[in-house]
N, C-alpha and C positions, 0 to 999 in steps of 0.2 A: 405530269409525265406522259410521254407518247407511248402508246401500246397498240400494235396493229393485229394482234392475234389473241383470241380468248376462247376458252371452252366453258360452256355454261350448262347447268342442269335445269331442265324445264319440266313442269308437270301441270297439266290442265286439271281443273276441278272435277271431282267425282260427281256423278249424278246422285240425287237424293233418293232414298228408298220409298217405294209406295207403301201406303198404310192399309192394314186390314182393320176395318171398323164396321160396326152395325149400329142401327138404332131402331127402336120399336115405335110405331105410330101410337100416339096417345089414344087410349081406349081400344086398342087393337093388339092382337098378338102378331100382326104382320111385321116381319123383320126386313129391313132395307139395308143393302150394302152402302156404306158411306165413306170408305177410305179414299183419301185424296192421293194424287200422284206427286212424286218427288220433283224437285226443281232441277234444271239442267246445270251442270258444272260450268264454271267460267272458262273462257278461252284464254290461251296465251298468245299475245300478238307482239310481233316485232315491227317497229316503225322507224324509218329513217328520219332524223331530225338534225337541223343545223345547230341546235342547242348543244350538241355533243360532237366533239372533234377527235376523240380517241377512245379506245376500248379499255383504257386504264381503270375505269370504274368497276370493270368485271374482275379485276384482280382481288378486290375486297369482297365483292358479293357475287356468288356464282349460282346460288339456288333461287329459282323463281317458281312460285306456286300460285295458281289461281284459286279462287274460293270454291269450296264444294257447294253443290246445290242442297237446299234444305229438304228434310224428309217430308213426305205428305202428311196431312193432318186429317182429323175427323171432319164430318160434315162436308165431305168432298172438297176440302180446301187443299189447293196445291202448295207445295213448298216453294219458297223463293229461289229464283235462279242465282247461282253464284256469280260474284263479280269477276269480270275479266281482268287480266293484268297486262299492261302495255310496257314493253321493254324498248326504250329508246336507244338507237345506235347511230353512229355517224353516217352521213350520206356516203355511199360507196361501199357499204358493208355487204359482203357475200356470206350467205348462210349455207353451211355444209352439214351433211349427215353421213359420216364415214366416207368422205371425199366427194360424192356427187353433190353438185350445187343445187340447193333447193330453191333459192331465191337470190337475186342480185338487186339490192335496194339502191338504185342510182339517182333517185330524185327525192326531193323534199316531200315528206308525207307518204311515200310509197310504203306499203306494209304487207305483211303476210300473217295469216292465222297459222302459226307454227304448230299449235296443238289445240285440238278442239275439245271442249268440255264434254264430259260424259252425259249420256241421256238419263233423264230421271225415270225411275221405275214407276209403272202405273199402279195406282191403288186398286183395291178389289172392286170399287164402284165401276171401274172401266171395263170389267170383265162380265158384267151383268148382261144376260141375254135370256131368250125364252128357254134355251136348253140349260142355262146356268143361272138360276134365279138368285142363289145366295152363295156366290163364290167366296171361298174361305182362303184365298191366296192373293198375293200381290207380287209385283216384280221388285227385284233389288235394283238399286241404281248402278249404272255402268261405272266400273272402276277403270281409271286411266293410269297407265304405267308412266313413270318418269323416264326421261332419257337425256342423254348428253348430246349437244350439238356444238359445232365449231363456228366461230365468227372470224372472218378475215377481212380486214379493212384494206381497200385499194383506193388511195386518194384520187379525187377527181380534179384534174387541172387541165387547162387548155394547152399548156406547153410545159415540158420538163427539161431542166438543165442536166446534162449528162456529161461526165468527164472523170478524169483521174483525180485522186485526192490532191488538194492544194492547187487546183487549176484556177481557183478564184470564183467558183460558182456562188458561194455564199455572199461574197462581196458584190457580185453582179445583181443578185436578187435584192440585196439591201439597197442598192443604188437605183434600181428601176421601180421598186415598190416600197411599201411601208414595213415590210418584213425586217426583223432584226435578229438574224441568226448569230450564233457564236462565230467570231472570226479571229483567226490567228495565223501566224506565218509558218505553221507546221502541218503535216498531213493529218487526215482523219479528224479535223476539228468538228465537222458535221457528223453527228451520230444518229440523227433522226431527220426525216424529211421536213422541209420548211415550205409553207405556202405563202405566196405574196400576191396581192392584187395590183396589177399595173394599169394605170389610167392612160388612155390614149384618145385624144380628141374628146368626143362626147360618149365614148364607150370605155370598156375595161375588159381585161382578160386576166386569168389566174395562171401563175407560174409556180412550179414546184422545183425546189432544189433538193435532189436526193444525195445521200452520202456517196463519197467517191467510189467509182467502179474500177476494179483492178482485173488483171488477167485471171481467168478462172472464176469470175463472179457468177457465171451461169450455173456453176456447180456448188455455189455457196461460199467460195473463198471470200473472206472479209465480209461475210453476211450479204454478199452481193445479190443472191437470189431473193432475199427478204426485201431488199431495196428496189430491185428491178420491177417487182410486181406493181409498185406505185406509179410507174409510168405507162402501164399497159392501157390506161384509159385516156392518155393524153392525145390531143389532136395532132400535135407536132412536137418535134424534139429540137433541142439546141445542143449540139456537140461542142463542148467547151474545151479548147486546147490551151495548154500553158506555154506561152511564148518564151518563158524563162528557160525552157528545155534547150533552146538553141544556144543560149549563153552557157549553161552548165555543161551540156554534152558536146557543144561545139560543132554540131552538124544539123543540117536542115532535115535529114532523113528521120531524125528522132520524132519529130511532130507527125510525119507521115505514118510512122510505125504505130504511134499512139492512136491515131485516127483509125487505122486498120484493126487494132486490138478492140477498140470500143465497138466498131461495127460488127466484128466477129462475135463478141459477147452478146450483143443484142440478138443476132441471128440464132445463136445456139440456145439462148433462153426462150425466145418466142419469135417465130418467123413473122408474126404480125407486127412486132416491134421493129424489126429490120425493114419492113415495108412502109413504115410511117414516113410521112414527109418530114424533112429536117433542114436546118441550116447550120453552118459551121462558124464558130467564133474563135479567133485567136486573141487571147487576153494578155494583159500586161505589156501593152505597147509602150507604156511610159518608161520602160527600162531600156528602150532602144533609141539612142540619139540618131542613128541611121536605120531607116526601116527597109532598106534594100533587101536584106535577107528574108524578112517577114513577107515582103511582097512576092518574092520568089516562091516561098512556101504557099502563099495564098493562091497564086496562079496554078501551081501543081495540084492543090486540093480541088480547085474549081474544075480542072481538067479530069481529075480522078473521079470526082463525085457527081459533077454536073449540077451542084447546088451552090447557093450563094455563100460566100466566105467573107465575114466581116472582121476587121482588125480593130480591137477596142482596148480601152483601159477602164476597168471598173473603178479604179482609184481616182483618176482625173476626170472621168466622164466622157473622154473622147470616144466617139463612135456609138454611144449609148442611144442617142436619138435615132440613128439609123437602125440599131437593133430593135428598138420598140416598133418602128414603122414596118420593118421587114417581117417581124414576128406577127404583128397585128394583121398585116395583109394575108399572110399564110393562114392564120387561124380563121380569119373572116371568110376566106374562100372555102375552107373546109366546112365551116358552119353553114354556108349557103348550100353546099352539096348535101349535107346531112338533112337540112330542112326539106330539100326537094325529095330526098329518099323517104323521109318520114311521111311526107304528104302522100306519096304513092301507096304507103302501107296503112294510111289512116283508115280506120274502120275494120281492118283485117286482124290486127294484133293490138292488144292493150299492153303497152310497155310500163304503165305507171303503177299497176297494182297486181297483187297476187291474191287469189281467193281460195276459200276452203275447197271449192269444187275442183280447181285444177291442181290440187296437191293430194287429194285423197285417192286411195286405191279403189279399184272396182270391187265393191263390197259383195257382189254376187258371184265373183269368180271362185270356182272350187278347184283346189289342188289336192291331190291324193298322194300321201306318202306311205309306202309299205314298210312296216317295221316288224320283221318276223312274220307272224301269222295275222298281225293286226294292221288295220288301215286307219291312218290318222288323216282326218279331213281338215284342211285349212281353208276357211272361208270366213271373212270378216263378219258377215251378217249372221251366219249360223253360230259362230263363236260368241258373238255378242248376245244372241238369244239365249244360249245356254248359260252364259255367265250371269245373266240377269234373272235366271230362273232359280227359285229356291228348291233345289233337288231333294231336300228332305221333306218337302210338303207334297203329299201324294196328289192332291188336286192340281198343284202347279206342274208336277211331272206329267200328269195326264194331259194337261193343256199343251205342254211342249210337244208331246207325241202327236197330238191332234194337229198342231201347226206344221210339224215336219211332214206329216202325211199329206196335208193339204198342199204343201209346197212340192209334193211328189219327189222328195229328196231320195227316197228308196229307189224309185224308177231311174233317177239320174245317175245314182251310184252304180246300178246294174248295167246301165248303158256304157259306163266307164270301165266295165269288166270285173266288177266286184261280185263274187258269187254269193248266192243266198246262204245264210248261216255264218258268214264271215263276221268277225268282231270289228266294229267300227267305233272310232273315238272322235268326238267333237268336243274340244275343251275338256271339261271334267265329266262329260257324259260318255258312258260306255254302253253299247247295245249291240245286239245281233241283228243283222239284216235279214228280215223275213217278210213274206207277203202280209 
């Protein structure tokens, strides 16, 4: 089944705890710190793959958790890092976190580390120094919170067939490609987008047939907004008009009205769709023994749009060769322009992948929130430091105070207008700001 939206729960692995351990040298009373550090938690990675063509798999499985890092061991042995988890999604999947787009995976193999594994806590052997010869504390592993993210699939095709229900789009795509969508002589046969590969000369291009668009589609009428998003990536559009309208409604203007409605819906949904290059197709020419009326409509549409207008029959195959050739020429011209534009941008922007670095927040940025008489400090680096400290261990707490003083956190807070003696909260740590 086809599914183009999903919500999944992800959790990177927690870091392993550092160990507190000592051993005595044989024949000596000398004690040596020997606790090893915990391993790093596994990352959660989302990767675009051609092996997947729908988000339907996420209907059954929504929770994804990477492996935790192992705890540190004695004899300064570090714990093993947790294994990462790779989530495969269709090419063209957009990843959102409460609406903002985090990543757009438009190419095979493009990926993002959507959740980074927790840092392993350092064992007591890591804190040995001249001032601290036998440290009796270790760090806890970093705990990573789970979170929900949204996946939205937008199909990637070179051209999209757009038109009212029963205009014959499914028959067209089945006639020019190997796609085999459901076809019937009543509206709304197509309920999901259908992709087809069209061979032309020694090349090929991909066409998508989306379910019929009706007036009000941009607002969601007939699920139109869900379908329209699948053509946002297309290089060109094919507006398919049902020639049968002239027979049923008995007037040429009905096709002109349909064309105007489709153009209006594209514009109201997304202006970039309205600006895409397109050609017009009048289908079902086989129903007209005399094509005079259709030729009149064709000339009017050419004058109105300034675009090519082809008269075809998806049933008999009339005009399909011209459709393939016209569509290929339009797509190929756009491909050439895009290659030229990408060549200019080469070396400036990497469109293929997303890294941890370009998705993480500035860890040293400090935000201060006043809650009554208390000041809550929001800083990723400081919150992580506090969370990894065993606040019930006096030695560990002293070490944390030493680190905060060395980082001159008190001076920075005073410069931000926090008076001496004020209560400051960082994570689970509560203290008074004093010299």
